[in-house]
C-alpha positions in Angstrom: 0.7 10.6 2.9 -2.1 8.8 1.1 -2.5 5.1 0.7 -2.9 3.3 -2.6 -5.1 0.2 -3.0 -4.9 -2.1 -5.9 -8.0 -3.0 -8.0 -8.3 -5.0 -11.1 -8.9 -3.7 -14.6 -10.8 -6.0 -17.1 -8.5 -5.7 -20.0 -5.9 -7.7 -18.1 -8.0 -10.9 -18.7 -10.4 -10.0 -21.5 -7.6 -9.5 -23.9 -6.2 -13.0 -23.4 -6.9 -15.9 -25.7 -10.3 -14.5 -26.8 -11.6 -14.3 -30.5 -11.1 -10.5 -30.4 -9.6 -7.9 -28.3 -11.7 -6.1 -25.8 -14.1 -8.8 -25.5 -16.5 -7.7 -22.8 -19.0 -10.7 -22.9 -20.1 -12.3 -19.7 -17.6 -15.2 -19.7 -14.4 -13.3 -20.1 -15.6 -10.7 -17.6 -16.2 -13.5 -15.2 -12.7 -15.0 -15.7 -11.4 -11.6 -15.1 -13.1 -11.1 -11.7 -12.1 -14.7 -10.6 -8.5 -14.1 -11.7 -8.0 -11.0 -9.7 -10.0 -12.4 -6.7 -7.7 -15.3 -6.4 -5.0 -12.7 -5.4 -7.1 -10.8 -3.0 -8.4 -8.1 -5.4 -12.2 -7.8 -5.0 -12.9 -4.5 -6.7 -12.6 -4.0 -10.4 -13.0 -1.6 -13.3 -15.0 -2.6 -16.1 -15.2 -0.6 -19.4 -18.5 0.6 -20.8 -18.5 -2.3 -23.3 -20.2 -4.5 -20.6 -23.4 -2.6 -21.2 -23.7 -3.9 -24.7 -20.8 -6.0 -25.6 -22.2 -7.0 -29.2 -23.6 -3.4 -29.9 -27.1 -4.7 -30.2 -29.1 -2.0 -28.6 -28.4 1.0 -30.7 -29.2 4.3 -29.0 -30.3 2.5 -25.7 -26.7 1.5 -25.1 -27.8 -1.4 -23.0 -28.3 -5.0 -23.9 -30.1 -5.7 -20.6 -30.2 -9.5 -20.8 -26.5 -9.8 -21.5 -25.6 -7.3 -18.7 -27.7 -9.2 -16.2 -26.0 -12.4 -17.2 -22.7 -10.7 -16.7 -23.6 -9.6 -13.2 -25.0 -13.0 -12.3 -21.7 -14.7 -13.2 -19.4 -12.3 -11.1 -18.2 -13.8 -7.9 -20.3 -12.7 -4.9 -17.2 -10.8 -3.3 -16.5 -8.8 -6.5 -17.5 -5.1 -6.6 -17.4 -3.1 -9.7 -16.4 0.5 -8.6 -15.2 1.9 -11.7 -15.7 2.1 -15.5 -13.8 3.4 -18.6 -15.5 5.6 -21.2 -14.2 5.8 -24.8 -13.8 9.0 -26.7 -17.2 8.8 -28.4 -17.9 12.1 -30.0 -16.1 14.3 -27.7 -14.3 17.1 -29.5 -16.6 16.7 -32.6 -20.1 16.9 -31.1 -19.9 17.6 -27.4 -23.8 17.8 -26.9 -24.1 14.4 -28.4 -21.3 13.0 -26.4 -22.9 14.4 -23.0 -26.2 13.0 -23.9 -25.1 9.6 -24.7 -22.7 9.3 -21.6 -25.4 10.6 -19.2 -27.4 7.6 -20.3 -24.5 5.2 -19.9 -23.7 6.6 -16.5 -27.4 6.0 -15.5 -27.2 2.4 -16.6 -24.0 1.7 -14.6 -25.3 3.4 -11.6 -28.5 1.5 -11.8 -26.8 -2.0 -12.1 -23.6 -1.5 -9.9 -24.3 0.1 -6.5 -20.5 0.6 -5.7 -19.8 2.4 -9.1 -18.2 5.7 -8.1 -15.7 6.6 -10.8 -14.9 6.5 -14.3 -12.1 7.2 -16.7 -12.6 9.5 -19.8 -10.7 8.8 -22.9 -9.6 12.0 -24.8 -10.5 12.4 -28.5 -8.6 10.2 -31.0 -7.2 13.3 -32.9 -5.2 16.4 -32.6 -7.0 19.3 -30.9 -6.3 23.0 -30.6 -6.3 24.9 -27.4 -10.0 26.1 -27.8 -11.1 22.6 -28.4 -9.4 21.5 -25.2 -11.3 23.9 -23.1 -14.7 23.0 -24.7 -13.9 19.4 -24.2 -13.0 19.9 -20.4 -16.1 22.0 -19.9 -18.2 19.1 -21.4 -16.5 16.6 -19.1 -17.2 18.9 -16.2 -20.8 18.9 -17.0 -20.9 15.2 -17.1 -19.0 14.8 -13.9 -21.5 17.2 -12.0 -24.2 15.1 -13.4 -22.7 12.0 -12.0 -21.9 13.6 -8.7 -25.5 14.8 -8.3 -26.7 11.5 -8.9 -24.2 9.7 -6.7 -22.4 12.0 -4.2 -18.6 11.6 -4.1 -18.5 10.4 -7.7 -15.4 11.4 -9.8 -14.8 11.4 -13.6 -11.1 11.3 -14.4 -9.2 12.4 -17.5 -7.3 9.4 -18.8 -4.3 10.5 -20.9 -3.6 8.0 -23.7 -1.2 7.1 -26.5 -2.7 7.7 -30.1 -5.0 10.4 -28.9 -5.0 14.2 -28.7 -3.7 13.9 -25.1 -0.5 11.9 -25.6 2.5 14.2 -25.8 3.8 16.5 -23.1 2.3 19.6 -24.7 -1.0 18.1 -25.2 -1.3 16.6 -21.7 -0.3 20.1 -20.3 -3.1 21.7 -22.3 -5.6 19.4 -20.9 -4.3 19.6 -17.4 -4.2 23.4 -17.5 -7.9 23.4 -18.6 -8.7 20.9 -15.9 -7.2 23.2 -13.3 -8.9 26.2 -14.7 -12.3 24.4 -14.6 -11.7 23.6 -10.9 -14.5 21.0 -10.7 -14.1 18.7 -7.7 -15.9 15.9 -9.5 -13.4 16.0 -12.4 -10.0 15.0 -11.7 -6.9 13.6 -13.5 -6.6 9.7 -13.5 -3.0 9.3 -15.0 -2.2 6.0 -16.7 1.5 5.2 -15.7 2.0 3.4 -19.1 0.5 6.1 -21.3 2.3 8.8 -19.6 5.4 7.6 -21.3 4.1 9.5 -24.4 5.4 12.6 -22.5 9.0 11.3 -22.8 11.5 13.0 -20.7 9.0 15.3 -19.1 7.1 12.4 -17.4 8.0 12.9 -13.8 8.1 16.7 -14.2 4.4 16.9 -15.4 3.4 14.3 -12.8 4.9 16.2 -10.0 3.6 19.6 -11.3 0.0 18.6 -11.8 -0.3 15.8 -9.1 -2.7 17.9 -7.0 -5.2 17.4 -10.0 -5.2 13.5 -9.2 -8.3 12.5 -7.4 -9.4 9.1 -6.3 -8.3 6.7 -9.1 -5.6 6.0 -11.6 -4.1 3.1 -13.8 -1.0 1.1 -13.0 0.6 0.0 -16.3 4.2 -0.9 -17.1 6.2 -0.4 -20.3 9.2 -1.9 -22.0 9.9 0.3 -25.0 12.0 -2.5 -26.8 8.7 -4.6 -27.2 6.6 -1.8 -28.7 6.9 -1.1 -32.4 4.2 1.6 -32.2 5.8 3.8 -29.5 9.3 2.4 -28.8 11.1 4.6 -31.2 14.9 4.1 -31.1 14.5 1.7 -28.3 12.3 -0.7 -30.3 14.3 -4.0 -30.8 12.4 -6.2 -33.4 14.4 -9.3 -32.2 12.8 -8.8 -28.8 9.2 -8.1 -29.9 7.1 -10.4 -28.0 4.2 -10.1 -30.6 6.5 -10.6 -33.8 5.4 -14.4 -34.0 2.8 -15.0 -36.9 0.8 -16.9 -34.3 0.4 -13.7 -32.5 -0.5 -11.6 -35.7 -3.2 -9.0 -34.7 -2.6 -9.0 -31.1 0.3 -6.6 -30.9 -1.8 -3.6 -29.7 0.6 -1.5 -27.4 2.9 -4.6 -27.1 5.3 -2.7 -24.8 2.7 -2.8 -22.0 3.7 -5.6 -19.7 3.2 -6.9 -16.2 4.4 -4.3 -13.6 6.5 -7.0 -12.1 8.6 -7.6 -15.2 12.3 -7.0 -14.2 13.0 -4.9 -17.3 10.3 -2.2 -17.0 11.0 1.4 -18.0 8.3 2.9 -15.8 9.7 4.6 -12.7 7.2 3.2 -10.2 9.2 4.3 -7.1 9.1 8.0 -8.0 5.5 7.7 -9.5 4.0 6.3 -6.2 6.0 8.7 -4.0 4.7 11.7 -5.9 1.0 10.4 -6.0 1.1 9.4 -2.2 2.4 12.9 -1.2 0.8 15.3 -3.7 -2.6 13.9 -5.0 -5.7 15.2 -3.4 -8.4 12.4 -3.2 -11.5 13.0 -1.5 -10.3 10.9 1.4 -6.8 9.3 2.2 -7.1 6.3 -0.1 -6.5 6.2 -3.9 -7.5 3.2 -6.0 -5.3 2.1 -8.8 -6.5 -0.4 -11.5 -3.8 -2.9 -12.5 -3.9 -3.2 -16.3 -2.0 -5.4 -18.7 -3.0 -4.9 -22.4 -1.5 -8.0 -23.6 -1.0 -10.8 -21.0 1.9 -13.0 -22.0 1.0 -15.8 -19.6 -2.4 -16.7 -18.0 -4.1 -13.8 -16.4 -4.3 -15.3 -13.1 -0.6 -15.4 -13.0 -0.4 -11.9 -14.3 -2.6 -10.7 -11.6 -0.7 -12.5 -8.9 2.6 -11.3 -10.0 1.3 -7.8 -10.1 -0.2 -7.9 -6.6 2.9 -9.6 -5.0 5.3 -7.1 -6.6 3.2 -4.0 -5.8 2.7 -5.1 -2.2 6.2 -6.4 -1.5 8.2 -3.5 -3.3 5.7 -0.6 -3.1 3.4 -1.3 -0.1 0.3 -1.3 -2.2 -2.3 -3.7 -0.9 -5.2 -5.6 -2.5 -8.7 -5.3 -1.0 -8.7 -8.6 1.1 -6.2 -9.2 3.6 -4.2 -12.3 2.6 -0.6 -13.3 3.3 1.6 -13.8 0.1 1.6 -17.5 0.8 -2.3 -17.4 0.8 -2.5 -15.7 -2.4 -0.1 -18.2 -4.0 -2.2 -21.1 -2.7 -5.4 -19.6 -3.9 -3.9 -18.9 -7.4 -2.5 -22.5 -8.0 -5.4 -24.2 -6.2 -7.9 -26.2 -8.2 -10.6 -24.2 -6.1 -8.9 -20.8 -5.3 -11.0 -20.4 -2.1 -12.6 -17.2 -3.3 -16.1 -18.5 -3.0 -16.6 -18.1 -6.8 -16.6 -21.8 -7.6 -13.9 -21.6 -10.2 -11.9 -24.6 -11.2 
């Protein structure tokens, strides 16, 4: 049986009380790291946006001054081990995609010595079978490039709502192509929230294709009643947490909530059992990035609730050995004790 270790995902904090969603400037990234570190999570996933959060550098894909500031503001104990790549031109211009993301991999490896995995967002459109094979072959080439530069590196298909890899049929096509490619550096990194796009086939697909899961996946929970985009008949406008005018424009995937919420639809017990038994990581441990697209309370509380729930109910540990009482004390202390100087 494999073990699962919780890491932090930047969106959990950077989508909270900022001027715009997906704000990966130094200050919100620092806050993200501090929020997770208070709960004993010292490893994080930072999307590619940290390389150039204001898109200033053009084809260089690197605002070096801003990235260095981001790194200088991270707590000393925080390690960036993963990233998240957008769809770019995959499916439209695969050669251009490959060239651009080789450059981005080079930058992330140069600045983050512990960076060993990344998620790959599928194209934001419908794709045919032939396109899927071409896309997966391009990803495999990118994965081989990464593994040659940093042995043990893995790139992971990240199935996603509102993409060409959302529904059960779409996901099966991608996973079949992934299996045919049989590239050890290219694995499946399922997102437990976005997997709801497969509807009633969720656990069947996870069980069938779990051997394609590698070193990393995302933990996200969903309440369909909150999500006007994907809740279907389960959507309940009177319960929509983002229906307030004050929250206009912040309802992206509003059904994605803290995994500790008592009303979640996500079957974590079954999901974690399948992954622990059937996934094939390079070693016996799999990292899982805790991600909450729209925090409803302070992200430090969201991180704490997630960690306490995942540990107590599902046996998933954070990276730093702390008791539950110690985590609670750090979260609510003026100085959380994490060595980051936060107040």
